[in-house]
C-alpha positions in Angstrom: -2.8 -2.3 -17.8 -3.9 -5.8 -18.7 -7.4 -6.2 -20.2 -8.5 -8.8 -17.7 -10.1 -7.6 -14.4 -7.9 -6.8 -11.5 -9.4 -9.8 -9.6 -12.0 -12.4 -10.4 -15.3 -13.2 -8.6 -13.7 -16.0 -6.4 -11.0 -13.6 -5.2 -13.5 -10.9 -4.6 -15.6 -13.2 -2.4 -12.5 -14.2 -0.4 -11.6 -10.5 0.1 -15.1 -9.7 1.4 -14.5 -12.1 4.3 -11.5 -10.1 5.6 -10.9 -7.1 7.7 -7.9 -4.8 8.0 -6.7 -4.0 11.6 -4.1 -2.0 13.4 -2.6 -3.3 16.7 -2.9 0.1 18.4 -5.8 2.5 18.7 -5.3 5.4 16.3 -6.7 9.0 16.5 -10.3 8.9 15.5 -11.0 5.4 16.5 -13.0 4.3 19.5 -11.2 2.5 22.3 -10.9 -1.2 22.2 -10.6 -3.8 19.5 -12.8 -3.9 16.4 -15.6 -6.3 17.2 -17.5 -6.6 13.9 -17.2 -6.2 10.2 -20.7 -4.8 10.1 -20.9 -1.1 10.9 -23.7 1.0 12.3 -25.9 -1.8 13.5 -25.5 -1.1 17.2 -27.7 1.5 18.8 -25.3 2.0 21.7 -23.5 5.4 21.3 -19.7 5.2 22.0 -18.0 8.4 20.9 -17.7 11.2 18.3 -14.9 12.4 16.0 -14.4 15.2 13.6 -16.4 14.9 10.4 -14.4 13.7 7.3 -15.5 13.9 3.7 -17.3 10.7 2.8 -19.0 10.2 6.2 -22.6 9.3 6.2 -24.5 12.6 6.8 -27.1 10.7 8.8 -24.4 10.2 11.5 -23.8 13.9 12.0 -24.4 15.0 15.6 -26.5 18.1 14.9 -26.9 19.0 18.6 -23.1 19.2 18.9 -22.9 21.2 15.7 -25.4 23.7 17.1 -23.3 24.1 20.3 -19.8 23.9 18.9 -20.3 25.2 15.3 -18.3 22.3 13.9 -19.5 19.0 12.4 -19.0 15.8 14.4 -19.7 12.2 13.4 -21.2 9.8 15.9 -19.6 6.4 16.4 -21.4 3.4 17.8 -20.3 0.5 20.0 -19.6 -2.0 17.2 -17.6 0.4 15.1 -14.0 1.3 15.0 -13.3 4.0 12.5 -10.0 2.9 11.1 -8.2 5.2 8.6 -6.5 3.1 5.9 -3.8 4.6 3.7 -2.5 2.6 0.7 0.6 4.1 -0.9 1.8 2.7 -4.3 5.2 3.4 -5.8 4.6 4.3 -9.5 8.2 5.1 -10.5 9.7 3.6 -13.7 11.5 0.8 -11.8 8.1 -0.7 -11.1 7.5 -1.1 -14.9 9.5 -4.3 -15.0 9.9 -6.7 -16.7 8.9 -5.5 -20.2 9.1 -8.5 -22.5 10.0 -6.3 -25.6 13.2 -5.0 -23.9 13.8 -7.0 -20.7 12.8 -10.5 -22.0 10.9 -11.3 -18.8 7.4 -12.7 -18.5 4.6 -10.2 -18.6 2.9 -12.3 -15.9 5.7 -11.2 -13.5 5.2 -7.5 -14.1 5.8 -5.6 -10.8 3.4 -2.7 -11.4 0.5 -5.0 -12.4 1.1 -7.0 -9.3 1.3 -3.9 -7.2 -1.9 -2.5 -8.6 -3.8 -5.7 -8.0 -2.5 -5.7 -4.4 -3.5 -2.1 -4.0 -7.0 -2.7 -5.3 -7.4 -5.8 -3.1 -6.5 -4.0 0.0 -8.6 -1.1 -0.9 -11.6 -3.3 -1.6 -11.3 -4.9 1.9 -11.2 -1.4 3.4 -14.3 -0.3 1.4 -16.2 -3.5 2.2 -15.7 -2.9 5.9 -16.5 0.8 5.7 -13.1 2.0 6.8 -11.9 5.5 5.7 -9.7 4.7 2.6 -7.2 6.9 0.9 -5.0 5.6 -1.9 -2.0 7.6 -3.1 0.6 7.1 -5.8 4.1 8.0 -5.0 6.1 9.6 -7.8 5.4 8.7 -11.4 3.8 10.7 -14.1 2.7 14.2 -13.2 -0.5 14.1 -15.3 -2.1 11.2 -13.5 -4.3 11.7 -10.4 -2.2 11.6 -7.3 -4.9 10.4 -4.8 -8.2 8.6 -4.6 -10.2 9.4 -1.5 -10.7 9.7 1.4 -13.8 7.6 0.7 -16.0 5.0 2.5 -18.3 2.2 1.4 -18.7 -0.4 -1.3 -20.1 2.2 -3.6 -16.6 3.6 -4.2 -15.3 0.2 -5.5 -15.7 1.1 -9.2 -13.9 4.4 -8.6 -11.0 2.6 -6.9 -10.6 0.2 -9.8 -10.8 3.1 -12.3 -8.1 4.9 -10.4 -5.9 1.8 -10.4 -6.4 1.2 -14.1 -5.3 4.8 -14.9 -2.0 4.5 -13.1 1.3 4.1 -15.1 4.8 3.5 -13.8 7.1 6.3 -14.9 9.7 8.7 -13.7 11.4 8.6 -10.3 10.4 8.3 -6.7 12.5 9.5 -3.6 10.8 7.2 -1.0 12.3 9.1 1.9 11.0 12.4 0.7 7.6 11.0 -0.4 6.9 9.2 2.9 8.0 12.2 5.0 5.8 14.5 2.9 2.9 12.2 3.4 3.4 12.0 7.1 3.4 15.8 7.3 0.2 16.4 5.4 -1.9 16.4 8.6 -4.2 13.5 7.6 -5.6 11.3 10.3 -3.2 8.5 11.1 -4.1 4.9 10.8 -2.9 1.8 9.0 -0.5 2.8 6.3 0.3 0.1 3.6 3.3 0.9 1.4 3.7 -1.1 -1.9 7.1 -0.6 -3.6 10.2 -2.3 -4.9 12.1 0.0 -2.4 14.6 1.0 -5.1 15.4 4.5 -3.7 19.0 5.8 -3.4 18.2 7.7 -0.2 16.6 4.6 1.4 13.4 4.9 3.4 14.4 5.0 7.1 13.7 8.7 7.6 10.3 8.3 5.9 9.4 5.4 8.2 10.5 7.4 11.2 8.2 10.3 10.1 5.2 8.0 9.6 5.7 6.1 12.9 6.3 9.4 14.7 2.9 10.7 13.5 1.1 7.7 14.8 0.8 5.5 11.7 1.0 1.8 11.9 3.0 0.9 8.8 3.3 -2.2 6.7 5.8 -2.4 3.8 5.2 -4.8 0.9 8.4 -5.0 -1.2 7.5 -6.2 -4.7 10.3 -7.7 -6.8 10.4 -9.7 -10.0 12.1 -13.1 -9.8 14.8 -11.9 -12.2 15.8 -9.2 -9.8 16.3 -11.7 -7.0 18.1 -14.3 -9.0 19.1 -13.1 -12.5 19.6 -15.6 -15.2 21.6 -13.3 -17.4 25.2 -14.1 -18.5 27.9 -12.6 -20.7 28.7 -9.0 -21.6 25.8 -6.7 -20.7 24.9 -3.1 -20.7 22.5 -2.3 -17.8 20.4 0.8 -17.9 18.8 2.4 -14.9 15.1 2.7 -15.8 14.6 5.8 -13.7 17.8 7.9 -14.4 18.9 6.4 -17.7 22.4 5.8 -16.4 24.2 2.9 -18.1 26.7 0.4 -16.7 28.8 -2.1 -18.7 29.4 -5.4 -17.0 30.5 -9.0 -17.7 28.2 -11.4 -15.9 29.7 -14.7 -14.9 28.9 -17.2 -12.2 31.0 -15.5 -9.6 29.5 -12.0 -10.2 26.0 -13.5 -10.3 26.6 -15.2 -6.9 27.9 -11.9 -5.5 24.8 -10.1 -6.8 22.5 -12.6 -5.1 24.3 -12.3 -1.8 24.1 -8.5 -1.9 20.4 -8.5 -2.7 19.8 -10.9 0.2 21.9 -8.7 2.5 20.0 -5.6 1.4 16.6 -7.2 2.0 17.8 -8.5 5.4 18.8 -5.0 6.3 15.4 -3.6 5.3 13.7 -6.2 7.4 15.9 -5.2 10.4 15.2 -1.5 9.9 11.5 -2.2 9.8 11.6 -4.4 12.9 13.4 -1.8 15.0 10.6 0.6 14.3 7.7 -1.8 14.7 7.0 -1.7 11.0 5.6 -4.9 9.3 7.7 -6.1 6.3 6.6 -8.5 3.6 8.6 -9.8 0.7 6.6 -10.4 -2.4 8.0 -12.0 -5.5 5.8 -11.6 -8.6 5.9 -15.3 -9.7 3.6 -16.0 -6.8 -0.1 -15.0 -6.7 -0.6 -11.4 -5.6 -3.5 -12.5 -3.3 -1.1 -14.6 -1.3 0.3 -11.4 0.2 -3.2 -10.6 1.6 -4.5 -14.1 2.4 -1.3 -15.4 4.0 1.5 -12.9 4.6 -0.4 -9.9 6.0 -2.8 -12.3 7.7 0.2 -14.0 9.4 1.4 -10.6 10.7 -2.0 -9.7 12.0 -2.6 -6.8 9.6 -5.5 -8.8 8.0 -7.9 -11.1 9.8 
């Protein structure tokens, strides 16, 4: 993890002006569009929902608890209780480029980019008092798998600590990971998946599972510029960072052009698969600022406003 903060004060102030939103009402949210970033200021009661860890205990409906013997949280007119799920791929392919072995720029490192993006989205969610859950997919078994569910700015330091402790290692089967997440029985909401999407089994079944459970899904595909347009040439030995499998190739101009065309076709296919399922898709290349994904790309899609 780089020693510098995940984001500076200027970026933090920009994030505080934003709000995450889902186009459709999800289970646990009151009806209608979200009308305010400020929560709990209205005195007009709107609805109740099942209590979740992290809820303000002052919002418990004690009368309902006495009648029903189960805790319920009161919602007010200017609130919409959005559940935000941020999933980050922590497999070894995200640990790229590594200057000592790959020769790429450390400023283009995919996992550092992904962690900053994860933290930025999480910070927006905490600022607006949404119910945030952050989960790593794959990666090292010793690291914490999940942070949350939590609410409120007071959890910002814990979110950054969780992000700083993550490492990219091992393998991730995206289809299996997304299907497993969909089946855990958590409250559906806005699900933001950050990954390079390097998964032999693809991700269509996983997307179907999430959408079928009522999640609104946004995919951010993070790639290094060298993966989109490689500058390599000559006789090379390529090693799969997740499986260790090696492949000998001779890279010339013709093979490089073929590679670029196939990467473009693969990404076009991903975009089409997402569009068919109502899933938002964003391409993020790590030579651009990570905050552009939030401040422009996701904003353009209506996921952020």
